[in-house]
C-alpha positions in Angstrom: -8.7 12.9 -26.4 -12.0 14.6 -27.0 -13.0 15.7 -30.5 -13.7 19.5 -30.6 -14.2 20.4 -34.3 -16.8 18.7 -36.5 -15.3 16.9 -39.6 -16.6 15.2 -42.6 -18.6 12.2 -41.5 -17.3 8.7 -42.2 -19.7 6.0 -43.5 -22.4 5.5 -41.0 -22.3 9.1 -39.8 -19.4 8.7 -37.6 -17.0 11.7 -37.3 -13.7 11.2 -38.9 -10.3 11.1 -37.4 -7.3 12.7 -39.1 -4.8 10.0 -38.5 -4.4 6.5 -37.0 -1.0 5.7 -35.5 0.1 2.0 -35.7 3.1 1.1 -33.6 4.6 -1.5 -31.3 3.5 -0.9 -27.8 6.4 -2.8 -26.4 9.0 -0.7 -28.1 7.6 2.6 -29.3 4.8 3.6 -26.9 6.6 6.7 -25.6 7.4 7.9 -29.0 3.9 7.3 -30.3 2.5 9.3 -27.4 4.8 12.3 -28.2 4.1 12.0 -31.9 0.3 12.0 -31.3 0.8 15.1 -29.0 3.0 16.8 -31.6 0.5 16.3 -34.4 -2.4 17.6 -32.4 -0.5 20.6 -31.0 1.5 21.7 -34.0 0.5 25.3 -35.2 -2.3 25.4 -32.8 -2.8 28.2 -30.3 -2.2 27.0 -26.7 -5.4 28.7 -25.7 -7.6 27.0 -28.3 -8.9 23.4 -28.7 -6.9 21.0 -30.8 -7.9 20.8 -34.5 -6.3 17.4 -35.2 -7.8 14.1 -33.9 -5.2 11.4 -33.9 -5.9 7.8 -32.9 -3.5 5.9 -30.7 -4.9 2.6 -29.3 -3.9 3.1 -25.7 -5.8 6.3 -25.1 -8.5 6.2 -27.8 -10.1 2.8 -27.6 -13.4 2.4 -25.7 -13.9 -0.3 -23.1 -15.0 -3.2 -25.4 -14.5 -6.9 -25.2 -14.0 -7.1 -29.1 -10.7 -5.3 -29.5 -10.2 -5.8 -33.2 -13.7 -4.7 -34.0 -13.0 -1.4 -32.2 -9.7 -1.0 -34.1 -11.4 -1.6 -37.4 -13.9 1.1 -36.6 -11.1 3.6 -35.9 -9.3 2.6 -39.0 -12.4 3.1 -41.0 -13.0 6.6 -39.7 -9.3 7.7 -40.1 -8.1 9.8 -43.1 -4.4 8.8 -42.8 -2.6 5.8 -41.5 0.8 6.6 -39.8 3.0 3.6 -39.4 5.6 4.1 -36.7 8.0 1.6 -38.2 10.5 -0.5 -36.3 11.6 -4.1 -36.3 9.3 -4.8 -33.4 6.4 -3.2 -35.3 7.2 -5.3 -38.4 7.0 -8.4 -36.3 3.8 -7.4 -34.5 0.7 -9.3 -35.6 -1.5 -6.4 -34.6 0.5 -4.0 -36.7 0.4 -6.4 -39.6 -3.5 -6.8 -39.3 -3.8 -3.0 -39.2 -1.6 -2.6 -42.3 -3.5 -5.3 -44.1 -6.8 -3.7 -43.3 -5.6 -0.3 -44.6 -4.2 -1.8 -47.8 -7.4 -3.8 -48.4 -9.9 -1.0 -47.6 -7.9 2.1 -48.5 -4.9 3.2 -50.5 -1.2 3.8 -50.0 -1.5 7.5 -50.8 -2.9 8.0 -47.3 -0.3 5.8 -45.6 2.6 7.7 -44.0 5.7 6.1 -42.5 7.7 7.4 -39.5 10.8 5.3 -38.9 11.5 4.9 -35.2 14.1 2.1 -35.5 15.6 -0.4 -37.9 16.6 -0.1 -41.6 14.6 1.1 -44.6 15.7 1.4 -48.2 13.8 2.0 -51.4 14.9 0.2 -54.5 14.2 2.3 -57.6 15.0 -0.5 -60.0 12.4 -2.9 -58.6 10.0 -0.1 -57.6 9.7 -1.5 -54.1 11.5 -1.6 -50.8 14.8 -3.4 -50.6 13.5 -6.1 -48.3 16.9 -7.4 -47.5 17.9 -4.1 -45.9 14.4 -3.0 -44.9 13.7 -4.4 -41.4 11.2 -1.9 -40.0 8.3 -2.6 -42.3 5.9 -5.5 -42.4 6.3 -7.7 -45.6 2.7 -7.1 -46.3 3.6 -3.7 -47.8 5.7 -5.4 -50.5 4.4 -4.4 -54.0 1.9 -1.9 -52.9 3.9 1.3 -53.7 4.4 2.4 -57.2 6.9 5.1 -56.1 8.9 5.8 -53.0 6.4 6.7 -50.2 6.8 9.6 -47.8 8.6 8.7 -44.6 10.3 10.7 -41.9 13.3 9.5 -39.9 12.8 9.6 -36.2 15.7 7.3 -35.3 18.2 9.9 -34.1 15.4 11.8 -32.3 14.3 8.6 -30.5 17.9 7.9 -29.4 18.1 11.4 -27.8 14.6 11.2 -26.5 14.1 14.8 -27.7 10.4 14.7 -28.3 9.4 18.3 -27.8 8.1 20.6 -30.5 10.7 23.1 -29.2 13.3 20.7 -30.5 13.7 21.7 -34.2 14.4 18.2 -35.8 11.3 16.7 -34.0 9.2 19.7 -35.0 10.3 19.3 -38.6 9.5 15.6 -38.6 6.1 16.3 -37.1 5.5 19.1 -39.6 6.4 16.7 -42.5 3.8 14.2 -41.3 1.2 16.9 -40.5 1.4 18.7 -43.8 -0.8 16.2 -45.7 -3.1 16.0 -42.8 -3.7 19.7 -42.8 -3.5 20.0 -46.6 -0.9 22.8 -46.2 2.8 23.1 -46.9 5.2 22.0 -44.2 6.9 25.4 -44.1 3.6 27.2 -43.5 2.8 24.9 -40.6 6.3 25.4 -39.1 5.9 29.2 -39.5 2.5 29.1 -37.8 3.9 27.0 -35.0 6.8 29.3 -34.6 4.5 32.3 -34.5 2.3 30.6 -31.9 5.4 29.8 -29.9 6.6 33.4 -30.1 3.2 34.6 -29.1 3.2 32.2 -26.1 6.7 33.4 -25.1 5.7 37.0 -25.4 2.6 36.2 -23.4 4.6 34.3 -20.8 7.1 37.1 -20.5 4.3 39.6 -20.2 2.8 37.4 -17.5 6.1 37.3 -15.8 6.5 41.0 -16.1 3.0 41.5 -14.8 3.7 39.1 -11.9 6.9 41.0 -11.2 5.1 44.3 -11.3 2.5 42.9 -9.0 5.2 41.6 -6.7 6.9 44.9 -6.7 3.6 46.6 -6.0 2.9 44.1 -3.2 6.4 44.5 -1.7 6.1 48.3 -2.1 2.7 48.2 -0.5 4.0 46.0 2.3 6.9 48.3 3.0 4.8 51.4 2.4 2.2 50.1 4.9 5.0 49.3 7.3 6.4 52.8 6.7 3.1 54.4 7.3 2.5 52.2 10.3 6.0 53.1 11.7 5.3 56.8 10.9 2.0 56.6 12.7 3.6 54.8 15.7 6.4 57.4 15.7 3.9 60.2 15.6 2.0 58.6 18.4 5.1 58.1 20.5 6.1 61.7 19.8 2.7 63.0 20.9 2.8 60.8 24.0 6.3 61.9 24.9 5.3 65.6 24.5 2.2 65.0 26.7 4.3 63.3 29.4 6.8 66.1 29.3 4.1 68.7 29.7 2.7 66.8 32.6 6.2 66.7 34.2 6.4 70.5 33.8 3.0 70.8 35.6 4.3 68.8 38.6 7.7 70.4 39.0 6.6 72.9 41.7 4.4 70.6 43.7 5.9 67.1 43.3 9.5 67.0 41.9 9.6 63.2 42.2 6.5 62.7 40.2 7.8 65.2 37.7 11.0 63.2 37.4 8.9 60.0 36.8 6.9 61.6 33.9 10.1 63.1 32.5 11.7 59.6 32.4 8.8 58.1 30.7 8.7 61.0 28.2 12.3 60.3 27.3 11.8 56.5 27.2 8.8 56.9 24.9 10.6 59.1 22.4 13.6 61.4 22.9 12.4 64.9 21.9 13.5 68.4 22.8 10.5 68.5 25.1 11.5 65.2 26.9 15.1 66.5 27.3 13.8 69.7 28.7 11.7 67.8 31.1 14.7 65.8 32.2 16.8 68.9 32.7 14.1 70.7 34.7 13.4 67.6 36.8 17.1 67.4 37.7 17.1 71.1 38.5 14.0 70.8 40.6 15.5 68.2 42.9 19.2 69.2 43.1 19.7 67.7 46.5 17.8 64.4 46.3 20.1 61.4 45.8 17.8 58.4 45.9 14.2 57.6 46.7 14.6 54.3 48.5 10.9 53.7 49.1 8.0 55.1 47.1 4.8 56.5 48.5 2.3 53.7 49.1 -0.5 55.7 47.5 -2.9 54.2 50.0 -4.0 54.3 53.7 -3.7 51.7 56.4 -6.4 50.5 58.8 -4.5 52.3 61.6 -4.7 55.7 59.9 -7.2 58.4 60.6 -7.6 62.1 60.2 -6.0 62.9 63.5 -3.6 60.0 63.6 -1.7 59.3 60.3 0.4 56.2 59.9 3.9 57.0 60.7 7.2 56.2 59.1 10.3 56.1 61.4 13.8 56.9 60.0 17.2 57.3 61.7 20.6 57.9 60.2 24.1 57.4 61.8 26.2 60.3 62.7 28.8 59.5 60.0 26.0 59.4 57.4 26.8 55.8 56.2 23.8 53.9 57.6 20.0 54.5 57.8 17.2 52.4 59.4 13.6 52.6 58.3 10.2 51.2 59.4 6.8 52.2 58.1 3.2 51.0 58.7 2.9 50.8 54.9 5.9 48.5 54.6 4.8 44.9 53.8 8.1 43.6 55.2 7.8 42.8 58.9 10.9 44.4 60.3 13.3 47.2 60.1 15.1 47.9 56.8 18.8 48.8 57.1 20.4 50.8 54.2 23.9 51.7 53.1 23.5 55.4 52.5 26.6 55.7 50.2 25.4 53.0 47.8 21.7 53.7 48.5 21.1 50.0 48.8 19.3 47.9 51.4 21.8 45.8 53.3 19.4 43.7 55.4 16.0 43.5 57.1 16.0 43.0 60.9 13.1 40.8 61.9 11.6 42.7 64.8 8.5 44.6 65.7 10.5 47.5 67.1 10.8 51.0 65.7 14.2 52.6 65.0 15.2 55.3 67.5 18.9 55.9 67.1 22.1 54.6 65.5 25.7 54.6 66.9 28.1 57.0 65.2 29.4 54.3 62.8 26.0 52.8 62.2 27.0 49.4 63.7 24.5 49.5 66.6 20.8 50.2 66.2 18.5 51.0 69.1 14.9 50.1 68.7 11.8 50.8 70.8 9.7 47.6 71.2 6.5 46.9 73.0 6.1 47.5 75.9 8.7 50.2 76.9 11.5 47.9 75.8 14.7 48.9 74.2 16.4 46.4 71.7 19.9 46.8 70.5 20.8 45.2 67.1 24.0 44.7 65.2 23.3 46.1 61.7 26.2 44.2 60.1 25.3 40.7 61.3 21.6 41.2 61.8 21.8 39.8 65.4 20.1 41.2 68.5 22.7 42.3 71.1 20.4 42.7 74.0 17.1 43.9 75.4 16.5 46.5 78.2 13.2 47.4 79.9 12.0 50.4 81.9 10.0 48.2 84.3 6.8 49.8 85.7 4.8 48.5 82.8 2.1 46.6 84.7 -1.2 48.5 84.8 0.4 51.2 82.6 -2.4 53.2 80.9 -2.3 53.1 77.1 -1.8 56.8 76.9 1.5 56.4 78.8 2.9 53.7 76.6 6.1 54.4 74.8 9.5 55.9 75.3 9.6 59.7 74.6 13.1 61.2 74.8 15.8 58.8 73.6 19.6 58.9 73.2 22.3 56.4 72.2 25.9 57.3 72.9 28.1 57.6 69.8 30.0 54.5 70.6 26.8 52.5 71.2 27.7 51.7 74.8 25.1 53.7 76.7 21.3 54.2 76.2 19.0 56.7 77.8 15.2 57.2 77.6 12.3 58.8 79.4 9.1 57.0 80.3 6.0 57.1 82.4 5.1 54.9 85.3 1.6 53.6 86.2 1.4 56.5 88.7 1.9 59.0 85.9 5.4 59.8 87.1 8.1 60.6 84.5 11.6 59.2 84.8 14.8 59.1 82.8 16.7 55.8 82.8 20.3 55.2 81.7 21.4 51.6 80.8 24.8 50.0 80.1 24.3 48.5 76.7 26.9 45.8 77.3 25.2 44.4 80.3 21.7 45.6 79.8 21.7 46.8 83.4 20.1 50.1 84.6 22.9 52.4 85.8 20.9 55.6 86.5 17.4 56.7 87.1 16.0 60.2 87.8 12.6 61.6 88.2 11.8 64.5 85.8 8.9 66.9 85.3 7.8 65.4 82.0 8.9 62.8 79.6 9.4 65.6 77.0 13.0 66.2 78.1 16.2 66.5 76.1 18.8 63.7 76.3 22.2 63.6 74.6 25.6 62.1 75.0 29.0 63.8 74.7 31.2 62.7 71.7 33.2 60.3 73.9 30.1 59.0 75.7 31.5 59.9 79.1 28.5 62.0 80.1 24.9 62.3 79.3 23.1 65.6 79.5 19.5 66.0 80.5 17.5 69.2 79.8 14.2 69.6 81.7 12.3 72.6 80.4 9.5 72.1 83.0 12.1 72.6 85.8 14.2 74.9 83.7 17.4 73.1 84.5 20.2 71.1 83.0 21.8 68.1 84.6 24.7 65.7 83.7 25.1 62.0 84.3 28.6 60.7 84.3 28.6 57.3 82.8 31.9 56.1 84.3 31.0 56.5 88.0 27.2 56.3 87.2 26.6 59.5 89.0 24.3 62.5 88.5 25.8 65.9 88.9 23.8 68.7 90.6 21.3 70.5 88.4 21.9 73.9 87.0 19.2 76.4 86.2 18.2 77.5 82.7 16.3 80.7 83.4 13.8 81.8 80.8 13.5 78.4 79.0 10.0 78.0 77.7 8.1 75.1 79.0 6.4 73.0 76.4 2.6 73.4 76.5 0.6 70.3 77.5 -1.5 70.4 74.3 1.6 70.4 72.0 2.6 66.9 72.8 3.6 65.9 69.3 5.7 68.9 68.5 7.2 69.4 71.9 10.7 68.1 71.9 14.2 69.1 73.1 17.1 68.2 70.8 20.7 68.2 72.0 23.6 68.7 69.6 27.2 69.9 69.5 28.2 67.1 71.8 25.2 67.9 74.1 26.5 71.4 74.6 23.6 73.0 72.9 19.9 72.4 72.8 16.9 73.1 70.6 13.5 73.4 72.2 10.6 73.4 69.9 6.8 73.5 69.8 4.5 73.5 66.9 4.9 77.3 66.4 8.4 78.3 67.5 11.9 77.1 68.4 14.7 78.2 70.6 18.4 77.4 70.6 20.2 77.3 74.0 23.9 77.3 74.9 23.9 74.8 77.8 27.4 75.7 78.8 26.7 79.3 79.2 23.1 78.6 80.0 21.6 81.3 77.7 19.3 81.4 74.7 21.2 82.3 71.5 18.3 82.1 69.0 14.6 82.2 68.8 12.3 82.1 65.8 8.7 81.4 64.9 8.3 78.4 62.6 6.0 77.7 59.7 3.7 74.6 60.0 5.9 71.5 60.1 5.8 67.9 61.1 9.3 67.1 62.3 12.6 68.8 63.0 16.1 67.4 63.5 19.5 69.0 64.1 22.9 68.0 62.8 24.9 67.2 66.0 28.2 68.5 64.6 27.2 71.2 62.2 24.4 72.7 64.2 22.2 73.1 61.2 18.5 72.1 61.3 16.4 70.1 58.9 12.6 70.5 58.9 10.0 68.3 57.4 7.0 70.3 56.4 3.3 69.5 56.3 3.4 70.1 52.6 6.1 67.5 52.2 9.0 69.9 51.8 12.4 69.0 53.4 14.2 72.3 54.2 17.4 73.4 55.8 17.7 76.1 58.5 20.9 77.7 59.6 22.2 77.8 63.2 20.0 80.9 63.8 16.9 79.0 62.7 16.6 81.1 59.5 15.2 79.1 56.6 17.6 78.1 53.9 17.8 75.6 51.0 14.8 73.4 50.2 16.3 69.9 49.7 13.2 68.5 48.1 9.6 67.5 48.5 7.8 64.3 49.5 4.4 63.3 48.2 2.8 63.5 51.7 3.8 65.4 54.9 7.3 64.6 56.0 6.7 62.7 59.3 10.3 61.9 60.1 13.6 63.5 59.2 17.1 62.5 60.2 20.5 64.1 59.5 24.1 63.1 59.9 26.4 64.9 62.3 28.1 67.0 59.6 24.7 67.9 58.2 25.5 66.6 54.7 23.2 63.5 54.7 19.5 63.7 55.3 16.9 60.9 55.3 13.2 61.9 55.2 10.1 59.6 55.6 6.5 60.5 54.9 3.2 59.5 56.2 2.8 57.4 53.0 5.9 55.3 53.6 8.1 57.2 51.3 11.8 57.3 52.1 14.2 59.7 50.3 17.9 60.4 50.8 19.2 63.9 50.3 22.5 65.6 50.4 22.9 69.2 51.6 25.7 69.6 49.1 24.1 70.2 45.7 24.0 66.8 44.2 23.8 68.4 40.7 26.3 71.1 41.6 29.1 69.9 43.8 32.0 72.2 44.7 35.4 71.3 43.5 37.9 72.3 46.2 41.4 73.1 45.0 43.3 73.9 48.2 40.5 76.2 49.3 41.6 79.2 47.2 39.7 81.1 44.6 40.1 80.9 40.9 39.2 83.3 38.1 37.6 82.6 34.8 40.3 81.6 32.4 42.1 79.5 35.0 40.5 76.4 33.6 41.8 75.1 30.2 39.1 74.8 27.5 39.3 71.0 27.6 38.7 71.0 31.4 41.7 68.9 32.2 43.8 71.6 33.9 43.3 74.3 36.5 45.9 77.0 36.8 46.7 79.1 39.9 49.2 81.9 39.6 51.0 83.5 42.5 54.1 85.8 42.6 56.7 84.1 40.5 55.0 80.7 40.7 52.3 78.7 38.9 50.5 75.7 40.3 48.7 73.2 38.2 45.7 71.1 39.5 43.5 68.4 38.1 39.9 69.8 38.5 38.5 66.3 38.0 40.1 64.9 41.1 41.2 68.0 43.0 44.7 66.7 43.0 47.7 69.0 42.7 49.8 68.0 39.6 52.8 70.2 40.2 54.2 73.7 40.1 56.8 75.7 38.1 58.9 78.7 39.2 57.3 81.0 36.7 54.1 83.0 36.4 52.7 84.9 33.5 52.6 88.6 34.3 49.3 88.9 32.3 46.1 87.2 33.2 44.5 88.1 29.9 43.2 84.9 28.3 44.6 86.1 24.9 48.1 86.2 26.3 48.0 82.8 28.0 47.4 79.3 26.9 48.0 76.0 28.7 47.8 72.3 27.6 48.3 69.2 29.6 49.8 66.0 28.2 47.8 62.8 28.3 50.0 61.3 31.0 49.7 64.6 33.0 53.4 64.9 33.3 54.0 67.8 31.0 52.4 71.2 30.6 52.7 73.3 27.4 52.4 77.0 28.3 52.2 80.1 26.2 54.0 83.0 27.9 54.1 86.7 27.5 56.7 89.1 28.8 56.9 92.8 28.2 60.2 94.7 28.3 61.8 97.9 27.0 62.9 95.9 23.9 59.3 94.9 23.2 56.9 92.1 23.9 58.1 88.6 23.9 55.8 85.6 23.3 57.0 82.0 23.6 55.6 78.5 23.9 57.4 76.2 26.3 56.9 72.7 27.7 57.5 72.2 31.4 58.1 69.0 33.3 55.7 68.9 36.3 57.7 66.3 38.2 60.9 68.4 38.2 59.3 71.9 37.8 61.8 72.6 35.1 61.5 73.8 31.5 62.3 71.3 28.8 64.6 72.1 25.9 61.7 72.3 23.5 60.3 75.8 23.0 59.6 78.2 20.2 59.0 81.9 19.8 55.6 83.2 18.8 54.4 86.3 17.0 51.7 88.6 18.2 48.9 86.1 17.9 46.6 84.5 20.3 45.1 81.0 20.3 45.0 77.6 21.8 47.8 75.0 22.0 47.0 71.3 22.6 48.8 68.0 22.9 47.6 65.5 20.3 47.0 61.8 21.2 50.3 60.2 22.1 51.8 63.4 23.5 54.5 63.6 20.9 53.0 66.5 18.9 51.5 69.8 19.9 49.2 71.7 17.6 48.7 75.5 17.9 48.5 78.7 16.0 51.6 80.9 15.6 52.4 84.0 13.6 53.0 81.6 10.6 49.6 79.9 10.8 48.6 76.6 12.4 51.8 74.6 13.1 52.7 71.2 14.5 55.4 71.0 17.1 57.4 67.8 17.4 58.3 67.7 21.1 61.0 65.0 20.5 62.8 66.7 17.6 61.7 70.1 18.8 60.8 71.1 15.2 57.8 73.0 13.9 55.9 72.4 10.7 52.9 74.3 9.1 50.1 71.8 8.8 46.8 73.7 8.1 46.3 76.2 5.3 44.6 78.9 7.3 45.4 82.5 8.1 47.1 83.5 11.3 43.9 84.9 12.6 40.6 83.4 13.4 39.6 81.0 16.2 40.9 77.5 16.7 39.2 74.8 18.8 39.9 71.1 19.4 37.6 68.2 20.1 37.6 66.5 23.4 39.4 63.5 22.0 42.0 65.9 20.6 41.7 64.5 17.0 39.6 67.1 15.3 40.7 70.7 14.8 38.1 73.4 13.8 39.0 76.8 12.6 36.5 79.6 12.2 37.3 82.8 10.4 34.7 85.3 9.1 31.9 82.8 9.2 33.8 80.1 7.4 34.0 76.8 9.4 36.7 74.3 8.5 37.5 71.0 10.2 40.5 68.7 10.0 41.0 65.3 11.4 44.4 64.1 12.8 45.6 61.0 10.9 47.5 59.7 13.9 50.9 60.2 12.2 52.1 63.6 11.1 49.2 65.3 9.3 45.6 66.4 9.1 42.9 65.6 6.6 40.4 68.2 5.7 36.9 66.8 6.5 34.4 69.6 6.4 33.7 73.1 5.3 30.6 75.2 5.9 29.6 78.8 6.8 27.7 80.4 9.7 26.1 83.9 9.9 28.4 85.4 12.5 29.5 88.4 10.5 28.9 90.6 13.5 31.9 89.2 15.2 33.0 85.8 16.5 33.1 85.2 20.2 33.6 81.5 20.9 34.0 78.1 19.2 33.7 74.7 20.9 33.9 71.2 19.4 32.2 68.2 21.0 34.2 65.2 22.3 34.0 63.1 19.2 34.6 65.9 16.7 31.2 65.6 15.1 29.8 69.0 16.0 30.9 72.6 16.5 29.2 75.3 18.5 29.9 78.9 17.3 28.7 82.1 19.0 28.9 85.7 17.9 28.7 89.0 19.6 25.0 89.0 19.3 25.1 85.9 21.7 23.4 83.5 19.3 24.7 80.0 19.3 24.9 78.0 16.1 25.4 74.2 16.3 27.0 72.8 13.1 27.1 69.2 12.1 30.5 68.9 10.6 29.8 65.9 8.4 26.7 67.3 6.7 26.9 71.1 7.3 23.5 71.1 8.9 23.2 73.9 11.4 20.6 75.1 13.9 20.4 78.3 15.8 19.6 78.3 19.5 16.3 79.7 20.6 15.0 80.9 24.0 16.2 83.7 26.2 19.0 85.7 24.7 21.4 86.9 27.3 22.9 90.4 27.0 26.4 89.0 27.6 27.3 85.5 26.6 30.4 83.8 27.9 32.0 80.4 27.4 30.4 77.2 25.9 30.8 73.5 26.3 29.2 70.3 24.9 28.0 67.5 27.0 30.0 64.3 26.7 27.3 62.7 24.4 27.1 65.8 22.2 23.4 66.2 22.7 23.5 69.3 24.8 25.3 72.7 24.7 25.9 74.8 27.8 26.4 78.6 27.4 27.4 80.9 30.2 25.6 84.2 30.4 25.5 87.4 32.5 22.8 90.0 32.9 22.6 93.1 35.2 21.0 91.0 37.9 22.0 87.4 37.4 24.4 85.0 35.8 24.3 81.3 35.1 24.2 78.7 32.4 21.8 78.2 29.5 21.1 74.5 28.6 20.6 74.1 24.9 19.5 71.1 22.8 22.2 70.5 20.2 19.8 68.8 17.8 16.9 71.4 17.7 18.5 74.5 19.3 15.8 74.7 21.9 16.6 76.1 25.3 15.9 73.4 27.8 16.7 75.1 31.1 18.6 77.9 32.8 20.9 77.2 35.8 21.7 80.3 37.9 25.0 80.4 39.7 25.7 81.8 43.2 26.2 85.6 43.5 29.7 86.9 42.8 32.1 86.9 45.6 32.9 90.3 47.1 36.3 90.3 45.5 35.1 89.5 42.1 35.3 92.1 39.4 32.1 93.3 37.9 33.1 92.1 34.5 33.8 88.6 35.7 32.1 86.1 33.4 31.2 82.4 33.5 33.7 79.7 32.2 32.3 76.3 31.2 34.5 73.4 30.4 34.0 69.6 30.1 34.3 67.7 33.3 34.9 64.1 34.3 32.5 61.5 33.0 29.2 63.1 32.0 29.8 66.3 34.0 30.8 69.9 33.2 32.8 72.3 35.3 31.5 75.8 35.8 33.7 78.6 37.1 31.5 81.6 37.9 31.7 85.0 39.4 31.9 83.4 42.9 35.4 82.3 41.9 34.6 78.6 42.7 34.4 75.6 40.5 31.1 73.7 40.5 30.8 70.3 39.0 27.4 69.7 37.4 25.9 66.6 36.0 25.3 67.3 32.3 24.0 64.7 29.9 20.8 63.0 29.0 22.0 59.6 30.0 23.5 60.9 33.3 20.2 62.8 34.0 18.3 59.6 33.4 20.5 57.7 35.8 20.1 60.3 38.5 16.4 60.5 38.2 16.1 56.7 38.1 17.7 56.8 41.5 14.8 58.9 42.7 11.8 57.3 41.0 12.7 53.8 39.7 9.2 52.4 40.0 6.8 52.3 37.0 3.9 54.7 36.3 0.6 53.7 37.9 -1.5 51.6 35.6 -4.1 54.3 35.2 -1.6 56.9 34.1 0.2 54.5 31.8 -3.1 53.7 30.0 -3.8 57.4 29.9 -0.6 58.3 28.1 0.8 55.1 26.6 -2.2 53.0 25.7 -1.4 50.7 22.7 2.3 51.8 22.8 5.1 49.4 23.7 7.2 51.4 26.1 9.5 49.7 28.6 9.9 51.0 32.1 12.8 53.6 31.8 14.6 52.4 34.9 14.4 48.7 34.2 
């Protein structure tokens, strides 16, 4: 140990030590070490140097060959001699020599004894130790003490090995020995040591508190930094989502597919009212597109030029189930075959041919291959069935290559095509597909003729506009019939090679002749023109064989329908580049369109986002749908029919019809198993009005025994889960009807007036009266639990109340047409913004509760407002078809939940339209159109440094 404080010098100028510890190294080394430490640290601040210098031979002796001489020097410079007494020390010659030296050179007043082991006893009579019982002291001490010396007993402490100053007995023993060394009372030393210990504890606890505070600050800083980082990322994602949504809005008119792509990325980045608006508008902008199977290549090929774009060939089967595709932009060498219903590729045919036609069922595909060859393939197995050639290909000029007019019989048994010979003569050839043999050949004025087979394949019709004649080929006898004239048919100009085409349809009984500027429709049976119209610039035109409607692919990429009189109708969608090829099924419901950029998109002429629900073909009126959308009601004279609007299936009928069609006088509810209908009825008589609620069995068409009279109140009735109970409002308030016991019990403490609505899961009842909104939850047994109360500002008059499927939100509208969306758990409410219709009708939530749909009417239009349930923002407006001629001018719009994620809209046209309504459903629909990711440049522009997965996987 180093000496810090200067002390009185010993003889020779050497600094003194305070004590010398003599002990047995074999027995008491550990105790001596702790005793030395205790003497040096007692009552000394832990942050100051030690004031005591205590010698212990193991740590304090210098490296010297003369050990005893070194010990003598230490003894000479020490003020006190502390003997750590034990039998081993008493027997130690070194301890004896040290004691002898001290007794010879110093005095016993500065000799202190600490008993570590053994016995010790002072005999007052002899004035010396009782050496018979004293075993821990060397005998050289005998006779040197005139009175009992100071000693401390460390024996018990040594046995317990409790050698810390925090152990009170050890500290007391050390203080006893240290008192004469310090020249201070023992109690004072212990007090100082306790004070230092208390200071250290306080300091330690302060340090711990400081560390804890620093830890808390560090943790808070870490989480605060994380929170700020998350907030910054969230803000960045919100901004990026809004920018993507804005870009989607800019592209709606010119490129609906790209608009859908940006809308999907906006929603994937962060779902905001703007992103949901973009999704809604993208769905509305492409109501007829079902799937984009191939995206635009966004490039050009080495075969493409200003006057010769790279083509994409597409055909579709008459039944609309199969499509075939080939494009110069496609890296796959072959023809892709698609299942139209699932919009999935079924196989790739390894051939260099281009698709020309499919059989009615899509089983046989006819391809044009080099040079003037026809290949037939089985699309199910991917095998080639046969090859046919026109012949006359040797020395054929390049300009005359290729088959022009082409036809495949519906059953795939016959093939017809027109071609040139090396002598520039044009012929039509008919082959038997089974044998591959040529069965008929006829010279024609030009290869731009019309070819088509009858539905049974028994005849092939040829229209030659150059000769203005029509001729039939009978496939059975392989014979041409005499030609018949078509007076007045316009011949295709020589310069309009690309757009000159004659299309046969309606079983080859009608023909469409077209050029780049106009088109004519001819009745080939009566041999007269029935329609003629100028055309806007277009790239391709096809006709539905059975429906007689036309599909035009425009130079601006639009795909548009034309009616049988060639008048333009619905625009199905728009491709990125000009629509080079269009194909349509026989019934006109399925359309495939390909572009010069390799894009392939499937459309349906039935509104994909607004399909008609046909219930026996007869009209309905608003109010004929129940508010939960599970039941459609059709009343006739003395009879009521019930239909499932989700499936179009008739559920049953009863021999009774309400005489009133007023919604306030009628109410219907369908049981979960769809067997029973609860019906509120009203009958007027001389005795007064009678109102009842009865349950009817749809299987038997009979009224059950359970019914109850009602007062002059209106309101809904509904089966609860399990179908045992019906809840509804009567003149006595809201009551629960037990259909088994046929009893009624009041269940809700509300007035008999107000508006009652149920959630889609039929577990939550919401009652609104005078702006007060209360909600109860069905306990699954026999009662309701009150779960929410709030108020909405509809003092001007309540019009409508709807609850979402899970019973979490309610939508309330008043006579001023505002919609308030209320969160039932928190009472939070938002008011819808946007266009405020003069007359508002029904409302409905989407299945996920994120959207609210409100019917509206104005003087010139009617439709559905799409509202964001979270923010109240108006996302879109869907207009409905004009009212039917029989519709009353006051007819409104009824909106109810539909199957899955759809809603059902019953408008002034008296027809039910099923519309896809929900963020997830919209996302799925749009992913079918644009499943590919954003281009890298656009992703970096909007989503740089943001981790956003591709929305369509």
